[in-house]
C-alpha positions as semicolon CSV with decimal commas, in nm:
position;residue;x (nm);y (nm);z (nm)
1;L;3,095;1,534;0,870
2;H;2,738;1,411;0,909
3;N;2,849;1,117;1,125
4;C;3,059;1,350;1,341
5;V;2,759;1,578;1,400
6;I;2,540;1,283;1,496
7;A;2,805;1,150;1,733
8;W;2,842;1,495;1,891
9;F;2,466;1,528;1,941
10;L;2,443;1,182;2,095
11;L;2,723;1,274;2,336
12;V;2,549;1,599;2,429
13;K;2,220;1,413;2,464
14;K;2,376;1,170;2,711
15;L;2,527;1,459;2,906
16;V;2,200;1,653;2,922
17;I;1,998;1,347;3,026
18;T;2,251;1,282;3,303
19;M;2,212;1,643;3,414
20;L;1,834;1,605;3,400
21;D;1,845;1,294;3,620
22;L;2,065;1,478;3,868
23;Q;1,827;1,772;3,869
24;C;1,517;1,556;3,923
25;S;1,678;1,381;4,220
26;S;1,832;1,695;4,371
27;P;1,668;1,988;4,554
28;F;1,922;2,232;4,410
29;P;1,828;2,454;4,115
30;L;1,944;2,381;3,764
31;S;2,140;2,702;3,712
32;P;2,460;2,594;3,890
33;L;2,485;2,292;3,659
34;C;2,451;2,493;3,342
35;P;2,476;2,872;3,376
36;S;2,401;2,934;3,006
37;H;2,027;2,871;2,970
38;S;2,028;2,995;2,610
39;F;2,256;2,702;2,531
40;Y;2,101;2,446;2,763
41;F;1,731;2,465;2,675
42;P;1,770;2,419;2,296
43;L;1,977;2,109;2,364
44;L;1,727;1,988;2,619
45;L;1,445;2,042;2,370
46;Y;1,642;1,852;2,104
47;C;1,706;1,561;2,342
48;F;1,336;1,537;2,425
49;L;1,214;1,547;2,065
50;L;1,484;1,333;1,903
51;P;1,340;0,991;1,997
52;F;0,989;1,100;1,892
53;S;1,062;1,279;1,563
54;P;0,840;1,046;1,350
55;L;0,562;1,073;1,610
56;H;0,595;1,451;1,617
57;S;0,588;1,501;1,241
58;S;0,311;1,256;1,147
59;P;0,071;1,001;1,299
60;P;0,223;0,674;1,419
61;F;0,344;0,420;1,174
62;L;0,038;0,198;1,128
63;P;0,015;0,181;0,744
64;S;-0,365;0,183;0,718
65;P;-0,376;0,227;0,335
66;H;-0,168;-0,089;0,290
67;I;-0,440;-0,284;0,472
68;L;-0,758;-0,102;0,371
69;T;-0,681;-0,064;-0,001
70;P;-0,632;-0,435;-0,083
71;S;-0,903;-0,538;0,163
72;Q;-1,162;-0,312;0,001
73;S;-1,055;-0,424;-0,347
74;L;-1,081;-0,795;-0,261
75;Y;-1,413;-0,738;-0,084
76;Q;-1,594;-0,492;-0,314
77;N;-1,446;-0,533;-0,663
78;P;-1,680;-0,747;-0,880
79;G;-1,388;-0,838;-1,106
80;V;-1,225;-1,037;-0,826
81;G;-1,535;-1,250;-0,788
82;A;-1,551;-1,302;-1,165
83;V;-1,191;-1,425;-1,177
84;L;-1,247;-1,663;-0,885
85;A;-1,567;-1,791;-1,049
86;L;-1,369;-1,866;-1,367
87;I;-1,110;-2,061;-1,167
88;L;-1,381;-2,261;-0,990
89;A;-1,574;-2,334;-1,311
90;L;-1,265;-2,441;-1,505
91;G;-1,150;-2,654;-1,216
92;N;-1,484;-2,835;-1,205
93;I;-1,473;-2,887;-1,583
94;M;-1,124;-3,035;-1,572
95;N;-1,224;-3,261;-1,282
96;S;-1,564;-3,352;-1,428
97;G;-1,469;-3,722;-1,447
98;S;-1,443;-3,740;-1,069
99;K;-1,761;-3,750;-0,860
100;V;-1,577;-3,608;-0,561
101;R;-1,372;-3,328;-0,715
102;G;-1,592;-3,230;-1,010
103;C;-1,866;-3,049;-0,818
104;A;-1,675;-2,819;-0,582
105;A;-1,850;-2,514;-0,440
106;G;-1,525;-2,336;-0,353
107;F;-1,152;-2,373;-0,297
108;D;-0,886;-2,263;-0,049
109;I;-0,695;-1,944;-0,123
110;D;-0,360;-2,123;-0,104
111;L;-0,455;-2,296;-0,433
112;L;-0,431;-1,963;-0,618
113;S;-0,054;-1,992;-0,646
114;K;-0,094;-2,331;-0,821
115;V;-0,314;-2,207;-1,106
116;K;-0,018;-2,138;-1,334
117;D;0,113;-2,492;-1,277
118;V;-0,171;-2,636;-1,490
119;K;-0,029;-2,627;-1,844
120;T;-0,143;-2,725;-2,192
121;S;-0,027;-3,044;-2,363
122;D;0,226;-2,855;-2,577
123;N;0,350;-2,664;-2,268
124;T;0,308;-2,324;-2,438
125;K;0,034;-2,185;-2,213
126;N;-0,106;-2,244;-1,870
127;L;-0,443;-2,206;-1,701
128;L;-0,361;-1,853;-1,583
129;H;-0,304;-1,739;-1,942
130;Y;-0,641;-1,879;-2,048
131;I;-0,819;-1,711;-1,755
132;V;-0,665;-1,371;-1,834
133;E;-0,744;-1,395;-2,206
134;Y;-1,101;-1,507;-2,140
135;Y;-1,155;-1,230;-1,886
136;V;-1,020;-0,962;-2,120
137;G;-1,257;-1,080;-2,395
138;H;-1,566;-1,104;-2,170
139;A;-1,505;-0,858;-1,887
140;D;-1,808;-0,646;-1,967
141;K;-2,038;-0,950;-1,955
142;I;-1,903;-1,151;-1,661
143;A;-1,803;-0,862;-1,433
144;G;-1,973;-0,552;-1,570
145;M;-1,636;-0,377;-1,586
146;A;-1,433;-0,212;-1,859
147;T;-1,165;-0,429;-2,015
148;E;-0,901;-0,162;-1,953
149;V;-0,938;-0,196;-1,574
150;C;-0,746;-0,478;-1,408
151;P;-0,980;-0,663;-1,170
152;L;-0,715;-0,749;-0,911
153;P;-0,544;-0,508;-0,667
154;D;-0,183;-0,396;-0,680
155;A;0,048;-0,681;-0,583
156;N;0,279;-0,444;-0,395
157;N;-0,004;-0,350;-0,157
158;L;-0,066;-0,717;-0,086
159;L;0,302;-0,772;-0,016
160;A;0,312;-0,473;0,220
161;A;0,000;-0,593;0,401
162;S;0,148;-0,939;0,451
163;H;0,434;-0,788;0,653
164;I;0,204;-0,620;0,907
165;Q;0,142;-0,788;1,241
166;F;-0,138;-0,648;1,454
167;D;0,012;-0,777;1,778
168;Q;0,344;-0,608;1,706
169;V;0,172;-0,281;1,617
170;M;-0,026;-0,293;1,942
171;T;0,296;-0,358;2,137
172;D;0,470;-0,065;1,966
173;L;0,177;0,168;2,038
174;T;0,175;0,066;2,404
175;Q;0,548;0,131;2,423
176;L;0,505;0,471;2,262
177;E;0,233;0,566;2,510
178;G;0,468;0,480;2,795
179;E;0,752;0,683;2,641
180;V;0,527;0,984;2,589
181;K;0,412;0,957;2,951
182;E;0,774;0,941;3,069
183;C;0,862;1,239;2,849
184;S;0,571;1,437;2,998
185;D;0,687;1,358;3,352
186;K;1,041;1,474;3,274
187;V;0,912;1,795;3,120
188;Q;0,714;1,871;3,434
189;C;1,025;1,804;3,643
190;V;1,226;2,051;3,435
191;L;0,952;2,315;3,454
192;I;0,929;2,285;3,833
193;H;1,304;2,321;3,897
194;S;1,382;2,588;3,635
195;P;1,369;2,968;3,664
196;V;1,044;3,124;3,544
197;D;1,216;3,357;3,299
198;C;1,382;3,061;3,123
199;L;1,076;2,842;3,061
200;Q;1,002;2,973;2,712
201;P;1,003;2,857;2,439
202;F;1,067;2,515;2,592
203;K;0,731;2,498;2,771
204;D;0,515;2,591;2,470
205;K;0,702;2,363;2,231
206;M;0,686;2,065;2,464
207;D;0,318;2,123;2,545
208;H;0,242;2,129;2,174
209;F;0,454;1,820;2,113
210;I;0,295;1,613;2,392
211;S;-0,057;1,718;2,291
212;T;0,010;1,628;1,926
213;A;0,168;1,297;2,025
214;Q;-0,131;1,199;2,237
215;Q;-0,374;1,285;1,957
216;N;-0,170;1,084;1,707
217;L;-0,158;0,787;1,941
218;Q;-0,535;0,796;1,982
219;K;-0,580;0,811;1,605
220;A;-0,339;0,519;1,559
221;D;-0,533;0,315;1,813
222;R;-0,859;0,383;1,624
223;D;-0,691;0,293;1,293
224;L;-0,564;-0,033;1,440
225;K;-0,910;-0,133;1,560
226;H;-1,064;-0,039;1,224
227;C;-0,803;-0,235;1,027
228;T;-0,845;-0,537;1,253
229;M;-1,223;-0,528;1,197
230;Q;-1,182;-0,492;0,818
231;F;-0,939;-0,782;0,798
232;G;-1,167;-1,003;1,009
233;R;-1,459;-0,926;0,778
234;L;-1,243;-1,009;0,475
235;V;-1,139;-1,344;0,623
236;D;-1,504;-1,430;0,697
237;Y;-1,607;-1,326;0,345
238;Y;-1,363;-1,572;0,185
239;C;-1,418;-1,839;0,452
240;A;-1,042;-1,859;0,489
241;K;-0,908;-2,128;0,719
242;P;-0,580;-2,106;0,912
243;P;-0,295;-2,332;0,802
244;A;-0,201;-2,637;1,002
245;G;-0,053;-2,550;1,339
246;Q;-0,212;-2,203;1,362
247;S;-0,526;-2,105;1,548
248;C;-0,627;-1,808;1,330
249;V;-0,571;-1,665;0,983
250;S;-0,281;-1,421;0,993
251;M;-0,217;-1,125;0,767
252;E;0,100;-1,291;0,641
253;Y;-0,074;-1,614;0,540
254;F;-0,380;-1,451;0,382
255;F;-0,215;-1,183;0,169
256;A;0,093;-1,394;0,090
257;S;-0,144;-1,655;-0,057
258;W;-0,285;-1,390;-0,292
259;F;0,043;-1,222;-0,384
260;P;0,199;-1,464;-0,641
261;F;-0,130;-1,516;-0,823
262;V;-0,210;-1,143;-0,839
263;Q;0,143;-1,057;-0,952
264;D;0,140;-1,314;-1,235
265;F;-0,216;-1,221;-1,335
266;R;-0,138;-0,850;-1,363
267;Q;0,184;-0,910;-1,559
268;Y;0,014;-1,127;-1,819
269;W;-0,291;-0,899;-1,823
270;E;-0,065;-0,606;-1,918
271;R;0,089;-0,811;-2,199
272;V;-0,253;-0,911;-2,333
273;M;-0,378;-0,552;-2,316
274;A;-0,068;-0,421;-2,498
275;K;-0,112;-0,683;-2,773
276;R;-0,484;-0,604;-2,795
277;K;-0,416;-0,231;-2,826
278;K;-0,156;-0,286;-3,097
279;S;-0,394;-0,510;-3,291
280;L;-0,671;-0,249;-3,278
281;Q;-0,432;0,020;-3,400
282;M;-0,326;-0,195;-3,695
283;K;-0,689;-0,264;-3,790
284;S;-0,777;0,104;-3,774
285;T;-0,490;0,194;-4,012
286;I;-0,561;-0,089;-4,258
287;N;-0,936;-0,036;-4,282
288;V;-0,927;0,337;-4,357
289;P;-1,207;0,395;-4,615
290;V;-1,101;0,567;-4,940
291;K;-1,380;0,769;-5,097
292;P;-1,375;0,759;-5,481
293;L;-1,348;1,084;-5,676
294;C;-1,670;1,238;-5,795
295;K;-1,664;1,289;-6,171
296;G;-1,806;1,641;-6,160
297;G;-1,623;1,742;-5,844
298;L;-1,350;1,998;-5,797
299;K;-1,076;1,738;-5,738
300;A;-1,162;1,558;-6,062
301;K;-1,153;1,883;-6,262
302;L;-0,814;1,980;-6,112
303;K;-0,674;1,637;-6,189
304;A;-0,798;1,659;-6,548
305;H;-0,656;2,009;-6,583
306;H;-0,309;1,905;-6,467
307;S;-0,312;1,602;-6,693
308;I;-0,340;1,824;-7,009
309;E;0,003;1,884;-7,161
310;P;0,085;2,246;-7,256
311;V;0,095;2,332;-7,631
312;R;0,450;2,401;-7,759
313;S;0,500;2,679;-8,015
């Protein structure tokens, strides 16, 4: 039934748009084409608003939180810097025998995904496990943060940010601006060639829709510029370099380089925290102090009283 309704509306939409094109190119009034204005204008309103329903209900689809949230976390969170400092220090220690590789001042972000590949001799742990365990034990000293707070952002936000392309968003916004302009022109054409007593509520609803759409487009354009500036500052902060064959650092390359490391770090961090919590609970139950009975106290007297056997007659 739902598919039938959609198909019927699409058919009516095509019919109404054809009638609208005829009306805009013809000097004759609209009433001979559709004598029932009470039926025509709701359908016309529906046909105008249908392609713009997401734009009408909310601002355009630039997911600013997916960009700003991980960017602010990677830029401002002191725990991120502490984790990267641990990786750099441990890497220099492991490469201390080499004069070239043992005194590095930094590393490329694409090396983050290779941290877990460095394993112990018995192959039971890797470098990522050691970093997480060391951070959990010294978080308050090396980062000034509580141990219960994970230093790295949510991996899902990084994954969502890696799928955003600024050029595509700009193209979509430009296309939307053109469609809103075309919609506004068609609305004016309908208002000019329609009877005065049949303009409402079509006129008010379309005026409100076009005004809201233009405001949302302006807000989306500001958000796009702000997100582009924030991402550029983040790239400069980490001195990220584009991969071979690319002229600039893209969102996909930057956040996709972080994603596997952050995902593995958070998963093992949760396991370490759960084990740590369980260990603390066990210690608190085992080390419960038992206060000895006072000889002259009430409990001692009651115990002595109950221990006396009654005299049998």
